[in-house]
N, C-alpha and C positions, 0 to 999 in steps of 0.2 A: 060852110067854107069848103072850097075845092081842095082835092088832094094834090093839085099841082101848084107849084110856086109861080106866082105871076112874074113875067119878065121884068116888070118894074122893080122887083126886089132882087133880081140876080145881078148885083153890082158890088163894088168894093165898099159901099156905104152901109151895107146891112149884113147882119149875122143872123142866120136862120137856125133855130134849134127845134128839133122835132121831139115831141113827147109821146109817151104811151097813152093809150085811151084812158081817160079819167085822171091823168096826171095834172097836178096843179102847176101853175106858172112858175118857172125857175125864179129864184130870188138872188139878187146880187149879194154875195156873201163877203167878198173882199176885193179891194182894188190895190194892186201893187205897182209901184213906180220903180223901174230899174235904175241903175246908176247912170244909164244913158238917157233917161227921161222917158223911155218907152213905158206904156201902161199895159198892165195885164188885168183882166177882169175875170173873177172867179164866181161862177153861178152855182147855186145848190139846187139840185133837182128834188122834187117831192113826188115819189112814186105813189100810185094809188094804194090805199091801205091794204087791199087784198094782196097786191103784188109784193108789198113790203113785208107782210106777214109770211107769204110763201117763201120769199128770199131768206128770211131769218130762219124759218123752219127747215129749209134745205141745207143749212149750215149747222151741223151738230155742235160745233164748238166755236164760240165767238168771244169777243172782248178779251183776247189774250193780252196780258201785260206781264212784262218781265223787267225787273229793275233791282238794283242799278245795273245798267249795261252800257258800257263796260263797267266791270266791278272787280272785287277781290275774290269772288267765288261764292260769297254768301248772298243768295238771290231770293227775291220774293216773286212768286208766280201766282197769277190769278187768271181765271177764265170762267165762262159760263157754258155749261153743257145744256143745250136746248132740248135734247131728247134723253130718255132714260136708257141706259145701257152701260156696259163695262167701258171704262175710260182708262187708257194707259198713258202715264206720264213718264217719259224717258229722256235721258240726256246722253248723247254720244260725243266722243271727241272727233277731231278732224279725220282720223283714220277709220272711223266707223265703230270703234270699240265703245260699248255701252258702259257708262260710268255710274248711272243711276236709273232705277226703274221702280215704278209703283203702279199697281192696278187698283182702280176704284171700282168695286162691284156695284152694278145696277145704279149708277150715279146719274143724277140730273141736278141742275141748279148751279149755284155759284161756288167756286172753289178758290181757296187761298191757302198757300203754304209757303214756308221759308225753307229753302234747300241750301245745303252747304257742300259745294264741290271744291272748296279752296284747297283741300289736300290732294287734288288730282293734278295740280300744276297749272301754270300759265298757258294760255293758248285759246284757240277757237273751239267752241262746243256748239251743239245743236240740240235744242229742246224740242221734243216732238210730243204732241198731244194727239192721241188716236182714239176714235170712237167708231166702231163698226169698220166700214171700208173707207172712212174719211179721216184725214189727219191735217194738222197744221204744224208748221215748223218755224222756229225762231232761232236766229243765230245769237250766240252768247260769246262775249269776249271776257276772259279772265286775265287781269293784268297783275 
């Protein structure tokens, strides 16, 4: 197959999706019909296994879940640390003041903990998970 798109496909009747070398064909995952009757098609890509593994390994912390959010300040936190190293779990208020911190030494694998910041008052908080030079942040709302 040529790298160029044939002129016969450059029209309003076709959608062209480009994939990575070795990538499987995208699969229609969902079709949504708007209230105006317009249709939206959502396709799921399947990266080659090597690229998918590389992408996962390059993100030290994945699968972050925080619930309930919004909530009363008693929250459950879970994530996966893909590499071994010190992991810091911290929560700061909207002004940047740290209200909770915990360091997990030489941690890797799945983490789950219930935290209670209900005594810190209502408002917006930021949960930050840091491992090495990388971090992921999630906004929390305490009502």
